[in-house]
C-alpha positions in Angstrom: -21.1 23.8 -26.1 -18.7 23.4 -29.0 -17.9 26.4 -31.3 -15.5 26.0 -34.2 -14.6 29.3 -36.0 -12.8 29.4 -39.3 -11.1 26.1 -38.4 -8.3 25.3 -40.8 -5.7 22.5 -40.9 -2.9 22.2 -43.4 -0.3 19.4 -43.7 2.5 20.9 -45.6 1.0 22.4 -48.8 -2.1 20.3 -48.5 -5.2 21.9 -46.9 -7.3 19.2 -45.3 -9.8 21.4 -43.5 -10.6 24.9 -44.9 -12.2 27.6 -42.8 -14.9 25.5 -41.2 -17.3 27.1 -38.8 -20.2 25.5 -36.9 -21.6 25.0 -33.4 -22.9 21.9 -31.5 -25.3 22.9 -28.7 -26.3 21.3 -25.5 -28.7 18.3 -26.0 -27.9 18.2 -29.7 -26.5 15.6 -32.1 -24.9 16.8 -35.3 -23.9 14.3 -37.9 -20.7 15.0 -39.9 -21.0 13.6 -43.5 -18.4 13.6 -46.2 -16.4 11.3 -48.5 -13.1 9.7 -47.5 -10.5 12.4 -47.2 -13.0 15.2 -46.6 -11.4 16.2 -43.3 -14.0 14.6 -40.9 -11.4 12.8 -38.7 -9.0 15.8 -38.8 -11.9 18.0 -37.6 -12.7 15.7 -34.7 -9.1 15.4 -33.7 -8.8 19.2 -33.6 -12.0 19.5 -31.5 -10.6 16.9 -29.1 -7.4 18.9 -28.7 -5.3 16.1 -30.1 -3.9 18.2 -32.9 -3.8 22.0 -33.2 -5.5 23.9 -36.0 -3.3 25.8 -38.4 -5.6 28.7 -37.9 -9.1 29.3 -36.4 -10.4 28.8 -32.9 -12.3 26.2 -30.8 -14.3 27.1 -27.8 -15.5 24.3 -25.5 -18.2 25.2 -23.0 -17.2 28.8 -23.1 -13.5 28.2 -22.7 -11.1 28.6 -25.7 -9.2 25.4 -26.4 -5.4 26.1 -26.1 -2.3 24.3 -25.0 -2.8 25.6 -21.5 -6.6 24.7 -21.3 -6.4 21.5 -23.3 -5.9 19.0 -20.4 -8.8 20.5 -18.4 -11.2 20.6 -21.3 -10.3 17.1 -22.6 -11.6 15.7 -19.3 -15.1 16.9 -20.4 -14.8 15.2 -23.8 -15.4 11.6 -24.7 -13.6 10.8 -28.0 -14.1 7.6 -30.1 -11.4 7.4 -32.7 -11.7 5.7 -36.1 -9.6 2.8 -34.7 -10.5 1.4 -31.2 -6.9 1.7 -29.8 -7.3 -0.9 -27.1 -4.4 -2.7 -25.4 -4.5 -6.1 -27.0 -3.0 -8.0 -24.0 -5.4 -6.6 -21.5 -8.9 -7.9 -21.0 -12.0 -5.8 -21.7 -12.4 -5.1 -18.0 -8.7 -4.2 -17.6 -8.8 -1.8 -20.5 -11.8 0.0 -19.1 -10.3 0.1 -15.5 -7.1 1.8 -16.8 -9.1 4.6 -18.4 -11.4 4.9 -15.3 -8.4 5.5 -13.2 -6.9 7.9 -15.8 -10.1 9.9 -15.6 -9.8 10.0 -11.8 -13.2 8.5 -11.3 -14.4 7.6 -7.8 -14.8 3.9 -7.3 -13.6 3.0 -10.8 -14.3 -0.7 -10.5 -18.0 0.0 -9.8 -18.1 2.4 -12.8 -16.6 -0.2 -15.1 -18.9 -3.0 -13.9 -21.9 -0.7 -14.6 -20.7 0.1 -18.1 -19.9 -3.5 -18.9 -23.5 -4.4 -18.0 -25.0 -1.5 -19.9 -23.1 -2.4 -23.1 -23.8 -6.1 -22.8 -20.1 -6.9 -22.4 -20.4 -9.3 -19.5 -19.7 -12.4 -21.5 -16.5 -10.9 -22.9 -15.3 -9.1 -19.8 -12.5 -11.5 -19.2 -11.4 -11.8 -22.9 -8.3 -10.1 -24.1 -8.9 -7.3 -26.6 -6.9 -9.1 -29.3 -9.4 -11.9 -29.2 -12.4 -9.7 -29.9 -14.2 -9.3 -33.2 -14.0 -5.9 -34.9 -17.6 -5.1 -33.8 -16.9 -6.0 -30.2 -13.7 -3.9 -30.1 -15.7 -1.0 -31.4 -18.3 -1.6 -28.7 -15.6 -1.6 -25.9 -14.1 1.6 -27.3 -17.5 3.3 -27.2 -18.0 2.2 -23.6 -14.6 3.6 -22.8 -15.6 7.0 -24.3 -18.7 7.1 -22.1 -17.0 6.0 -18.9 -16.7 9.4 -17.3 -20.1 10.6 -18.6 -18.6 13.5 -20.6 -20.6 16.6 -21.4 -19.3 16.4 -25.0 -19.0 13.4 -27.3 -16.9 13.2 -30.5 -17.5 10.0 -32.2 -15.8 8.8 -35.4 -17.9 6.1 -37.1 -19.4 4.8 -33.8 -21.4 2.0 -35.3 -18.8 0.8 -37.8 -18.7 -3.0 -37.8 -21.6 -3.4 -35.4 -24.6 -5.7 -36.1 -28.1 -4.1 -36.4 -29.1 -5.0 -32.8 -26.0 -3.4 -31.3 -26.3 -0.4 -33.6 -29.8 0.1 -32.3 -28.6 0.0 -28.7 -25.9 2.5 -29.5 -28.4 4.9 -31.0 -30.5 4.4 -27.8 -27.5 5.3 -25.7 -26.7 8.4 -27.7 -30.3 9.4 -27.4 -30.1 9.1 -23.7 -26.9 11.2 -23.6 -28.6 13.9 -25.7 -31.5 14.0 -23.3 -29.1 14.4 -20.4 -27.7 17.5 -22.0 -24.7 16.1 -23.9 -23.4 17.8 -27.1 -22.6 15.1 -29.6 -20.8 15.3 -33.0 -20.9 12.0 -34.9 -18.9 11.3 -38.1 -20.6 8.7 -40.2 -21.0 7.4 -43.8 -24.4 6.0 -43.0 -26.9 8.5 -44.3 -29.9 6.6 -42.9 -28.3 6.7 -39.5 -27.6 10.4 -39.8 -31.2 11.1 -40.7 -32.6 9.0 -37.8 -30.2 10.2 -35.2 -29.1 13.7 -35.9 -30.8 17.0 -35.1 -28.7 18.6 -37.8 -26.4 17.4 -40.6 -23.1 19.0 -41.6 -21.8 18.1 -45.1 -18.0 18.5 -45.2 -15.6 18.3 -48.2 -12.6 20.1 -46.8 -14.9 23.1 -46.3 -18.5 23.1 -45.0 -21.0 22.7 -47.8 -24.2 22.7 -45.8 -25.4 22.6 -42.2 -29.1 22.2 -41.4 -31.8 19.9 -40.2 -32.2 16.8 -42.5 -35.7 17.8 -43.6 -34.6 21.4 -44.4 -31.7 20.0 -46.5 -34.1 17.7 -48.4 -36.4 20.7 -49.2 -33.6 22.3 -51.0 -34.0 19.7 -53.8 -37.7 19.5 -53.7 -39.1 18.6 -57.2 -42.3 20.6 -56.8 -44.2 17.4 -57.4 -47.4 16.7 -55.4 -48.6 13.1 -55.3 -52.3 12.4 -54.7 -53.4 8.8 -54.0 -57.0 7.9 -54.4 -59.2 4.9 -53.9 -59.8 3.0 -57.2 -59.0 4.3 -60.6 -57.8 7.9 -60.7 -58.6 8.3 -64.5 -62.1 9.9 -64.0 -60.4 12.7 -62.2 -57.5 13.2 -64.5 -59.0 16.0 -66.6 -59.8 18.0 -63.5 -56.2 17.7 -62.4 -54.9 18.6 -65.8 -56.7 21.9 -65.4 -54.2 22.7 -62.7 -51.2 21.1 -64.3 -51.1 20.2 -68.0 -48.1 17.9 -67.4 -49.9 15.8 -64.7 -49.6 12.0 -65.0 -51.2 8.9 -63.6 -48.9 6.5 -61.8 -50.9 3.5 -60.6 -53.5 4.7 -58.1 -51.8 8.1 -57.8 -51.8 11.3 -59.7 -48.5 13.3 -59.9 -48.5 17.0 -60.5 -45.7 19.5 -60.7 -46.7 22.8 -59.0 -44.8 26.1 -58.7 -46.4 27.0 -55.4 -47.2 23.5 -54.0 -48.1 24.7 -50.4 -50.5 27.3 -51.7 -52.1 25.4 -54.5 -52.4 21.9 -53.0 -55.4 22.7 -50.7 -57.3 24.1 -53.7 -56.7 20.9 -55.8 -57.7 18.6 -52.9 -60.9 20.6 -52.4 -61.7 20.3 -56.1 -61.0 16.6 -56.2 -63.1 16.0 -53.1 -66.0 18.0 -54.5 -65.8 15.8 -57.7 -66.2 12.7 -55.6 -62.6 11.5 -55.4 -61.9 9.4 -52.3 -58.4 10.7 -51.4 -56.2 8.4 -49.4 -53.0 10.4 -49.3 -51.6 13.8 -50.4 -47.9 14.5 -50.1 -45.2 16.7 -51.5 -42.5 14.6 -53.1 -39.2 15.1 -51.2 -35.8 13.8 -52.1 -33.9 11.4 -49.8 -31.0 12.8 -47.8 -28.7 10.7 -50.1 -29.9 12.7 -53.1 -29.1 16.0 -51.3 -25.7 14.7 -50.3 -24.8 13.5 -53.8 -26.0 16.8 -55.2 -23.7 18.8 -52.9 -20.8 16.5 -53.7 -21.4 16.9 -57.5 -21.3 20.6 -57.0 -17.6 20.3 -55.9 -16.5 18.5 -59.2 
């Protein structure tokens, strides 16, 4: 539903986004990771049609985003900016009603009432935006982005400032939108959230460093270590394991081995251990955390 091709944005002599290409499909969530200044917000603003790329193209639902098509395509997009951008003197309900009317929604008051209830904003519906906490303002801004049930969501740090309970409810809402066919691009610094929520992860540092499923990215840094946990003391089986890997070591109730072809050799080792009487509780290939992959990619830029 979103296709960015060679997307580039320069401000004067400074290149903020450099030839970035990726797609976000229907019923997919892609998490955009990167340090401050990596170009995440600029990328989102280009995709939303708020600023034009210096070069490259954007296609939204089969239509190229241009000055002439921008207004029509923006009606299909829900955009949450890095700052909520609410009118401080208006109440929560009044803020949402203004946007419901701007979107040209039928029965805007009913739509707003439903969103207020879904987001648990009823207690704050009559409060002015200036009186809200940072987390509550973020929640109202997210509700505003979803008012018109857009086919595409562009979210810049959607759970920033939210407590764990609200964060979970936001993840649930995004899950529902994905199930309904929405294409969602989420910029976040929260690696755990990215791994829980996203179908694919894009790592950006002015240019695209990686784009794949979290598990696939983690496999890039696999150590080749296989961990076997047994019941009781693993020492009696240690010499058997050493015949497969001379550098094997015991770590508590586990035996750690480093194998060149882990997927091929692990079944052979497990069979040998079982035949020798080992009571195996767990066998797993050691995988790095997404954070390790992210830091590895960032280190490669310096």
